[in-house]
DSSP file (Angstrom, degrees, kcal/mol; ACC not computed):
  #  RESIDUE AA STRUCTURE BP1 BP2  ACC     N-H-->O    O-->H-N    N-H-->O    O-->H-N    TCO  KAPPA ALPHA  PHI   PSI    X-CA   Y-CA   Z-CA
    1    1 A M              0   0    0      0, 0.0     2,-0.3     0, 0.0     0, 0.0   0.000 360.0 360.0 360.0 130.1    0.0    0.0    0.0
    2    2 A L        -     0   0    0      1,-0.1     2,-0.2     2,-0.0     5,-0.0  -0.554 360.0-124.0 -67.9 132.7    1.3    3.4   -0.9
    3    3 A R    >>  -     0   0    0     -2,-0.3     4,-0.9     1,-0.1     3,-0.8  -0.517  20.8-118.0 -78.7 152.3    1.7    5.6    2.1
    4    4 A A  H >> S+     0   0    0      1,-0.3     4,-0.7    -2,-0.2     3,-0.6   0.862 112.0  51.2 -61.0 -35.6   -0.2    8.8    1.9
    5    5 A Y  H 3> S+     0   0    0      1,-0.2     4,-2.4     2,-0.2    -1,-0.3   0.755  95.7  71.0 -75.5 -21.4    2.9   11.1    2.0
    6    6 A E  H <> S+     0   0    0     -3,-0.8     4,-2.9     1,-0.2     5,-0.2   0.849  92.6  57.2 -66.3 -29.8    4.6    9.1   -0.8
    7    7 A E  H <X S+     0   0    0     -4,-0.9     4,-1.7    -3,-0.6    -1,-0.2   0.911 109.7  44.7 -62.9 -39.9    2.2   10.6   -3.4
    8    8 A I  H  X S+     0   0    0     -4,-0.7     4,-2.2     2,-0.2    -2,-0.2   0.892 113.6  49.6 -69.0 -41.5    3.2   14.1   -2.3
    9    9 A I  H  X S+     0   0    0     -4,-2.4     4,-3.2     2,-0.2     5,-0.2   0.930 110.0  50.4 -64.6 -45.1    6.9   13.2   -2.3
   10   10 A D  H  X S+     0   0    0     -4,-2.9     4,-1.2     1,-0.2    -1,-0.2   0.899 110.7  51.6 -58.5 -38.5    6.7   11.6   -5.8
   11   11 A F  H  < S+     0   0    0     -4,-1.7     4,-0.3    -5,-0.2    -1,-0.2   0.926 113.3  41.9 -64.8 -44.9    5.0   14.7   -7.1
   12   12 A I  H >< S+     0   0    0     -4,-2.2     3,-1.6     1,-0.2     4,-0.3   0.905 112.1  56.1 -68.7 -43.3    7.6   17.1   -5.7
   13   13 A A  H 3< S+     0   0    0     -4,-3.2    -1,-0.2     1,-0.3    -2,-0.2   0.717  96.5  64.0 -65.7 -20.1   10.5   14.7   -6.9
   14   14 A E  T 3< S-     0   0    0     -4,-1.2    -1,-0.3    -5,-0.2    -2,-0.2   0.656 121.8 -99.7 -75.1 -13.9    9.2   14.8  -10.4
   15   15 A G    <   -     0   0    0     -3,-1.6     2,-0.3    -4,-0.3    -2,-0.1   0.462  46.5-161.3  93.2 120.6   10.0   18.5  -10.6
   16   16 A T        -     0   0    0     -4,-0.3    -4,-0.0    -3,-0.0    -1,-0.0  -0.922  13.5-135.4-132.5 156.2    7.2   21.0  -10.1
   17   17 A T     >  -     0   0    0     -2,-0.3     4,-2.0     1,-0.1     5,-0.2  -0.660  36.9-105.3 -98.8 165.5    6.5   24.6  -10.8
   18   18 A P  H  > S+     0   0    0      0, 0.0     4,-2.3     0, 0.0     5,-0.2   0.910 122.7  54.0 -56.4 -37.0    4.8   26.9   -8.3
   19   19 A G  H  > S+     0   0    0      1,-0.2     4,-1.6     2,-0.2     5,-0.1   0.900 106.8  51.0 -67.4 -37.0    1.6   26.7  -10.3
   20   20 A Q  H  > S+     0   0    0      2,-0.2     4,-1.2     1,-0.2    -1,-0.2   0.881 108.3  52.2 -66.6 -35.8    1.7   23.0  -10.2
   21   21 A V  H  < S+     0   0    0     -4,-2.0     3,-0.4     1,-0.2    -2,-0.2   0.933 110.8  47.8 -63.4 -45.0    2.1   23.0   -6.4
   22   22 A V  H  < S+     0   0    0     -4,-2.3    -1,-0.2     1,-0.2    -2,-0.2   0.841 115.1  44.7 -63.3 -33.3   -0.9   25.3   -6.1
   23   23 A A  H  < S+     0   0    0     -4,-1.6    -1,-0.2    -5,-0.2    -2,-0.2   0.582  85.1 125.1 -89.5 -12.9   -3.0   23.2   -8.4
   24   24 A F     <  +     0   0    0     -4,-1.2    -3,-0.1    -3,-0.4   -16,-0.0  -0.190  33.4 178.0 -55.9 133.6   -1.9   19.9   -6.7
   25   25 A R        -     0   0    0      0, 0.0     3,-0.1     0, 0.0    -2,-0.0  -0.992  27.5-122.5-134.4 127.6   -4.8   17.7   -5.5
   26   26 A P        -     0   0    0      0, 0.0   -22,-0.0     0, 0.0   -18,-0.0  -0.266  36.8 -93.2 -66.0 158.5   -4.2   14.3   -3.9
   27   27 A S     >  -     0   0    0      1,-0.1     4,-2.1     4,-0.0     5,-0.1  -0.171  32.8-110.6 -62.6 162.7   -5.8   11.2   -5.4
   28   28 A E  H  > S+     0   0    0      1,-0.2     4,-2.1     2,-0.2     5,-0.2   0.855 119.6  57.9 -63.6 -35.7   -9.1   10.0   -4.0
   29   29 A T  H  > S+     0   0    0      2,-0.2     4,-2.3     1,-0.2    -1,-0.2   0.898 108.2  45.4 -62.1 -41.8   -7.3    7.0   -2.5
   30   30 A T  H  > S+     0   0    0      2,-0.2     4,-2.6     1,-0.2     5,-0.2   0.884 109.9  53.8 -73.9 -36.1   -5.0    9.3   -0.5
   31   31 A K  H  X S+     0   0    0     -4,-2.1     4,-2.3     2,-0.2    -2,-0.2   0.940 111.6  45.7 -62.0 -42.7   -7.8   11.4    0.6
   32   32 A V  H  X S+     0   0    0     -4,-2.1     4,-2.5     2,-0.2    -2,-0.2   0.919 113.1  50.5 -62.2 -46.0   -9.7    8.3    1.9
   33   33 A R  H  X S+     0   0    0     -4,-2.3     4,-2.8     2,-0.2    -2,-0.2   0.939 111.7  47.0 -57.3 -49.3   -6.5    7.0    3.6
   34   34 A V  H  X S+     0   0    0     -4,-2.6     4,-2.4     1,-0.2    -1,-0.2   0.905 111.9  50.3 -65.3 -43.0   -5.8   10.3    5.3
   35   35 A E  H  X S+     0   0    0     -4,-2.3     4,-2.6    -5,-0.2    -1,-0.2   0.922 111.5  49.2 -58.7 -44.6   -9.4   10.6    6.5
   36   36 A D  H  X S+     0   0    0     -4,-2.5     4,-2.8     1,-0.2     5,-0.3   0.939 111.1  49.5 -60.1 -49.8   -9.2    7.0    7.9
   37   37 A L  H  X S+     0   0    0     -4,-2.8     4,-2.2     2,-0.2    -1,-0.2   0.883 111.7  48.5 -58.5 -40.8   -5.9    7.8    9.7
   38   38 A I  H  X S+     0   0    0     -4,-2.4     4,-2.1     2,-0.2    -2,-0.2   0.940 112.1  49.4 -65.5 -46.9   -7.4   11.0   11.3
   39   39 A D  H  X S+     0   0    0     -4,-2.6     4,-1.4     1,-0.2    -2,-0.2   0.932 114.2  43.6 -56.8 -47.7  -10.5    9.1   12.4
   40   40 A R  H  X>S+     0   0    0     -4,-2.8     5,-2.7     1,-0.2     4,-1.2   0.831 108.5  57.7 -70.5 -29.9   -8.6    6.3   14.0
   41   41 A E  H  <5S+     0   0    0     -4,-2.2    -1,-0.2    -5,-0.3    -2,-0.2   0.923 110.0  45.7 -64.4 -39.7   -6.1    8.6   15.6
   42   42 A K  H  <5S+     0   0    0     -4,-2.1    -1,-0.2    -5,-0.2    -2,-0.2   0.784 126.2  27.8 -68.6 -29.2   -9.0   10.4   17.4
   43   43 A T  H  <5S+     0   0    0     -4,-1.4    -3,-0.2    -5,-0.2    -2,-0.2   0.900 138.8   1.5-103.9 -62.6  -10.7    7.2   18.5
   44   44 A T  T  <5S-     0   0    0     -4,-1.2    -3,-0.2    -5,-0.2    -4,-0.1   0.530  95.4-118.4-112.9  -5.6   -8.3    4.3   18.9
   45   45 A G      < -     0   0    0     -5,-2.7     2,-0.3    -6,-0.2    -1,-0.2  -0.048  27.3 -90.9  86.0 166.9   -4.9    5.6   18.2
   46   46 A L        -     0   0    0     -5,-0.1     2,-0.0     1,-0.0    -9,-0.0  -0.848  30.1-113.1-117.7 151.6   -2.4    4.7   15.5
   47   47 A S    >   -     0   0    0     -2,-0.3     3,-1.0     1,-0.1    -1,-0.0  -0.322  37.1-105.1 -73.6 167.1    0.4    2.2   15.4
   48   48 A S  T 3  S+     0   0    0      1,-0.3    -1,-0.1     2,-0.2    -2,-0.0   0.738 122.2  57.9 -67.2 -21.0    4.0    3.5   15.1
   49   49 A D  T 3         0   0    0      1,-0.2    -1,-0.3     0, 0.0    -3,-0.0   0.720 360.0 360.0 -76.9 -24.5    4.0    2.4   11.5
   50   50 A E    <         0   0    0     -3,-1.0    -1,-0.2   -47,-0.0    -2,-0.2   0.440 360.0 360.0 -85.4 360.0    1.0    4.6   10.7
């Protein structure tokens, strides 16, 4: 599974312009993963890997 931050790292590593940074939107998969992590952090906590 791709970690949520890896999508952002890959985006930046490809070389970006300021306009591309402003226009960047994470994938739907990343959005769902981040929402899940936030919800679980608030309720049950996260593992050290998360």
